[in-house]
N, C-alpha and C positions, 0 to 999 in steps of 0.2 A: 540678787540684791546683796551687795557686798559682805564680806566673809571679817567677824573681828581680830586681832593679830592673833589669838590664844589659839579660834580654831581654824586660820587657817594653815596656821605652824601646825594643829593635832592634826590638820589634813593632810598637808605636807609631809609630815613623819609616818601617817600611812598608807600613805602612796608611793615613799620611796620602799616602806618594806614588805610594801606587797610585790614591788619593782623587782626588790633585791631576790627575794621569793621566788620569783617568775626566771629570774635568772641564772640563780643556784638549781632550782629544779629542771632548766632546760634538759629533755634529754640529750643523752651523747651518743652520735648514730655512728662513733668506733668501735663504741665498747660493745656495742650491737652486732658490730662486721666479728670483733672480735672472740666475741659471745659464740655466733654461729659456725666461725672458722674452725673453734677447737670441735663443737660438736661433729661438723660434717671430719673433720681429717686430723687424725693425733698428729700426722706430717708437719702438718699448718702451724702446730702451734706458737713455734718459735715468729714464727713470720707475725701471728695473729697477737703474740705478746710485746713485740719492738711495735705493730702499727695502734695498739690502745694504750701503749708509754706515749707515744708522741703526740696523739692523738689528744690524749688527757692535760700532755702542757698545753696546744694550744688552746684547749673549751680550757683551762685555769684563765691564760693570757684573758679569754675571752670575756669568763666573770669578772675577772678585775675592772676590765674596759668598761663594762654596763655596769658597774658597779660604782663606779668611775665618775662614768657620766649620770646615775642617780644621782650620786652627791652633789655632784654641780647645781643638777636642775633645782636638787632639795635646797641647797642654798640660797636658789637665785629666786627660785618663787617670790618671796616677799615686796622683793623688785619688781618681778614683772607684773604682781599682782598694785605694789603702787602706781605704776607708773602707764598701766593702760589707760588707751585713751588721748595718753599723752604725746606733745610733742617736743621731741628733742633736735639738736643741729649738733651734728659730728662737722669738727673741720677734718680733714683727710691730706698729708702732703708728706714731705720730708720720704725716712726710707719706706716708708710703709709701702708707698709708691713706685718705686724700684724693683723692692724684693718682690717677685712672685708672689713666692710662698706667704709673706706679712699680708699680701693684698689679696690672697686668695678668702683667707683668716676675717681679714674686714670686710670683705663682701658676703660670708657665709653668717656674718654677726648681724648686720643690715638685714638681709633677710630673716635671718631669727627675728630682731626685733617687731618688724613690721607683723611676722606668721603669728607674733603671739600678741598685736593689739596695740604696739607701741608703735609712734607714727614720726621713722627719723627722717631729717632733710640732711645730705650729704651735700658740703662745701668743699670745693677743695682749691685747693692748686697747683701745679705742676711745674716749679721752678724746676728738677734737674732734668727736666724735659725741652724745656723753654731754652735753657743753655744748651742743648746739645743742637737742635737746631738753628739755635745762633750761630754756633761754630758750624756748623755743617754750607749756612748763605756767608762766612768771611764774616761775620759782625764780633768782636770783643763784649761778651758781657761784662757788664760795669754795675757795683753797689757804692751807694752811700750809706751811712749807718742803718745797716743791712736792709737799705730797698733799692730794687732796681731802678735804674739811670733809664729811662723808659723812651728816646727818640721817636721820631716816625717810623722810622724802618723797623725799628725794632716793635714797637707796638701793632703795627701789621703781621709778626711774627709769634706774639704773646697772643692775641687775641685768635688766628691759627690754631695753636698748638692746643689752647688750653679750650675752647670752643668744640674743633672742629675733630679735635686729634682724644684730646685726653677723658672730654667731658663724653665725647662719643662711646671711647673705650670699659669709661666706668658703667652708664647706662647698658651696652652688654652682657659686660661678666657680671649688670648684678639682673639681668634680665634671666640669663641661661642659669644663673642660679633658682629658679623658680622666683625672686622678684619681680615688681610690676615699675621700672624705676623711666622720668623721664625727667629727657637732659635741657635744660636753662643754662643764660647765660643774666648779666642785671642788664642787661639792653631789652628781656624780653619782660612785656606784661609794664616796660618802668620798673621790674622790682628794687632794681637799682640806679640809684641816681647820682651823681658825685660832681665834685671842681677839680681842679688840677692844685694838689697839694703844697705844690714847691716847683717854681720854675725851671730850677738846678737840676731837678730831677724828673722833665718832659712830661710825659702822658701819664704819670703817676697821681691817680686822684682819693682822695678822700670824701668817706660818705654823707652826702646831705640828706636823702630822704631812701625810705625803703617802703615799696608796696607791696603786702602781703598779699592780696588779695589769690596771686594766680599762686601762691605753695598753700594756700588754706584750700582751694578747691581741688589742690593735690591731694595732700595728706590726705582729704575728707573721703575723698573717693577711693582711698587703699595704693594709692599710687606715691615713689619716694623718689622725691623730686633730688635732681642730682646739678649741683650749683655752680656755673662755672663764673669769679670773681671779674669778669671785664663786664666796666656798666658805661657809663653816659652820661655827658654832663646836658645842659641847656639847649646845646647848637647837636647833640647826638654825635659827638666826636669820644670816640672810645676811649676809656678810660681803663688802666692798669690798677687796681685794687689790690692791699695786701687779703692773704685771705683770712689771716686769724681775724684783720680785720670786720671783713666783710661780714663773721660764722656771729660775732659778738654784735652787730647793728641786726643782723638776721635776727638773732638769737631775739633779741632784745623787742623788738617789733613786733614780733608775734607772740610773742610771751611764752617762749618752749621753758619747761620744764628742769632742764638739762640741754648748760652746754658743755661739750667733748671736745678738744684741743687734741689732735693725735698727731706727734711730730717727733723727727727725732735726734731733740734734745732731754734730759730730762726733764726740763721745766725753769721756773724763777732762780736763779743761784746768783747768791751773794759775789761770787766768784767763778765768771762762765766757766772757767780752765777748770775749775776742780767741783765735780757730780755732790761731793761730802758738804758743800754749803748751800744743795738745795731745801729752799723753804718749802715745806709740806703747805701750811696754810697761812695768807695773809687776807688782814679785812681790807677793804675799801680806803679808807685812810691810809691805813700800811703802804697798798699798791701805789696810791697819787704819789706817796712822798718817794717812794724809791723813782717813780717815775720824772720826777721833778729831780 
C-alpha cells in the first residue's frame, strides 16, 4: 500500500540516518594495518603513522562521498515514489550527445529511473552527427527557421545516421549500463505518421498521428524504448521530424507524467542571445502568444 507523505518522509529520514551511520561506522583497514605495524616493530612506527594518515584522508573522502549519495537519494525519494510505475518521455539532443561524459551521465540516469520502477521513453535527435556525415559526403547542411532543409539526398543521410548509427549506439550504451533498451524509429509499428510540412523544406514532416501500442508494450515489459524521429507519410516516404516536436506528440499521445527536454540551450528566452532573459515558467496561453 502506498505510504502517506509524512510516513514516507519519516521512513526516508530513518533510512538516511541508518545509511549515514553505516558509512561512519565502516571499519578502516588502514587503522588496523597501522596498529599491527606498531605492535610488531617499533622501527615501523613512522611508516605506520604515514599510512594511517594518508588512508584516513581517503576514508574521510569516502565517508563524505557516501553521505552525499545518501543525501541525494533522500531528497529524490518522494519523487521516486510519486512517479513509480508512470511513463516519462525524455528528449535527448544537443551537446549532451557529443560530450561523452554527459552522455554517460544521461545513460546512467535513464537506467536508474528504469531500475526504480519509472518507465522512461528516450526520444533522440542527432543534428551534430548528421552534419558531420553530410560534410563527409560533400553535402552542405542548410537550415531555414531552425529546421533542416531536407532534400532526397539529405533525407537518405538523416535516416542512415539517426536510425542506423545514433539509435543503435544509444541502445548499446543503455544495455551495457544494465538497462534493457530497444531501438525503433517512427516507421516501426506506424509509431509516427506525418506529412510534408513545407515544400521549401523538402522532406521535413509534421506529425499527423502517433500509434503508442508498440511503445506501451515495451515499457510494460520493462524495456526502455529509444526512438529515432524518422517518420513516414501515407506513401511510405521517410520524413525528418524535429525531435522536440516528436517527443511532445509522443508524450501527449501516451499520457506521460513528464516530458523532459534535454538540449544545449538554457530554455525559452525573450532574447536568445541573453541567458538572463530565461522564462522559468510559462502557461499554455503565454506560450501560444510567444509563438504567434
